[in-house]
N, C-alpha and C positions, 0 to 999 in steps of 0.2 A: 480834718483832711489828713494830716499826718498819721494817725491810728489808721486810718483806713489804707492809705498806703504802706504801712509796716503788714498789714494783714495779707494785701495784696501781692508784697514781695516773697512772703515768706509760706503762707496756706498752701497746702497740697490740692485743695479743693475750692473751686467759685461757685458760686450759686448765681443763677441768671433767671431773672423775672420779667413779669410784664405787669406795672403796676401790682405787684402782690398775689399775681395770680400766675398759674402755669410754671410754678418754679421749678428749674431743673439744677442737678449738681453735675459739673463738670471737672474734669483734672485741671489743676490750675497750671500754667506755663507764661505767666504775665511777668514779662519786665519792662519795668517803667524806665523812659528818658525823656527829661523835662530840660526847658531853658527858660530863664528867666532875668529879667532887669533888675530885680531885688537884691538888696544887698545881703540879706537873709532868707534866700530863698524858702527854706524848710527848716523847721527844728529839728536838731540832730542831737540825740541825748549823746553823753560822754562812753558810753558802752555799746555805742552804735555797731551792728555787723551788716548792715543791708545796704551802705551807699556809697557811692563813690563821688566825688564833686572836683569839677576842674571849673577853671576861671578863662573866660574868653578872651581874646584879645579886642582891642577897640580900633584897630587899625582901617577899617571899613566903615567907621562911624557915620562918618560925612561923606561916605561916597555913594552918591545917590546912583549913578549908573550900576554898580555893583549891587546895591540893595534890590532896583527895579529887577535885575536879572534873577536874583536869587529868589525873589516873591514868585515870578513866571515859573521860575523852577519846581519850586513848593506846590505850584497848582496845576502843574503837569501830570496828567495820568501816567505818563511812561518813565517821568523820575520816580513817582511814587511807587510804582510797581517796582521800579530795580532798588529802591531803598528797601521795600518788603522782602524782596528777595536776599539781598545784603544781609537781613536781620536773621535769615532762615539758615544761615552757614553754621556749621556746627563750630562750637567754642570749648577748646580744650582746655578747662579749668578744674580740677582735683578738689580745691577747697577755696570758696570765693573768699570767705573770711580772713583766709590767712594769705589770700594771694593778692587780694586787690591792692590796685595803688591807694595811698594817703598822701595827698597832696598838701602842701602849705595851707592853701586855700579851704580844704576840707578842715582842717585845723581850728583856722580862724571861723568858720560858722559854727563847730563844735562850740568853741569858746564863747561866741555871741549866747548860745542858746543854755549854759551852765545855770543852774537855779541860783538864784541870791545867795542861799546859805552856802554853795560851794565857791561862790566867786568870793563870798567874806573870809571863808577859810583859807582860799588861797592867798588873800592879802595877809592873812595874819601870819600864814606859813613863810612867806616871803620877805615881810617886813619885821618878825619876830616880835610883836605887839599888836595891841588892838587900841584904838581911838577912843578912850572914854574918860569920861570925869573920874572914875574911880583909878586910874592910871597916872600917879604922878611921881612916882620915884625914878629917875631918869639911869640911876645904877643898876634897876634890873634890866634894861633894853639890851645888854649885853649877853644874856642867859641864853640858854641851848633848851631851857624850858620855862614855863611859868604857871603860877596855880591861880585860877580865876575862880571865884563863886560862880554858880551857875546863873543867877540873876544878873551879876556883872557882864558877863557872856553874853546873855541877850540883848541887854540894852546897850552894849558895843555894837552888836549888830545891826539894832534899830537905830542908833545914831551915824552907823555907817550906810545905811540906806538913805537916811536924810540928806547926808552931804552929797548922795550922789542925785538925789531927788528922785529916787524911787520910792513907789508906794509899796509900803510892806505890808504884805497878807498872810505873813509866816506868824503863826501864834507861837508863844513861848513852850505850849505843848509838842508843838510840831518842831520846833528849833531843838528842844531837849532831846526827841526820838532821833532826830539827825544826830547828833550829838553822843546821846547813848547808843547808837548803832557800831560809831566809829570806835568808841570806847571797848565796845565786845570784841572788835576784830584783833586778830594776832599782830597786827603790826605795831600794837601799842602805841600810836601815833597820839591818843587822847587817852588818858587814864584816870578812872573815875575812884578815888579814896574813901576810903569811910568816912561817911556822914560827919560834918563836923556841926557846931553850936549853932552857926549863923546858916546852916541848910547845908545843900549839895554842893561840892567842888569837883572841877576837873584840872588836871594837870595836861598841859598843852605842849608835846614836844615839836618844836618848829620845824626840826629837818626830816623828822619821822613824816611829818603831817603832809609834807611837800612831798615825800615819797608815796604817800598813800593816796594823794590826790592825782599823781599821775598816773 
């Protein structure tokens, strides 16, 4: 559903059809407004450019009289028409992505939908370490960077997921692709040195990694 909504928000045209027949293409002028009682109403990626999110107040939560009047208003044709007219008003926004408000609740929803690998890397950058049976030297905890074998870093991620009782569906190959992508970026948050005798290694610069994730 989320992917379909993204297309509705940004596509220049939309196709309308009746059960696969009589398909026509129209200009897309759709804007979507949604309400939900779900704490995680929609999956918003960290690089989102489409959504604005506001958290509703609960001051009328148990006000039956108010709720009855609201339901009555929502089912009234005159109210529906007035709301339709309201939505037709011109909105002067030159660049939605740049000018849209980003509320604290928006960032909360984005954080809830971060992929497990990004959450793990966020933990690593903040705590400047990884929880792993391979990591036994407390003197290394104060370093600004740390060298990890690739398999060590992946097993740390697996253990981290187990601690939180999360099902891990990320393979070592997918994990390596993600880490390798960061290593190729200009930020140098993670650096891949020449291959060692025990295999591939990554040097994680904790502060740079935190900046990269932000």
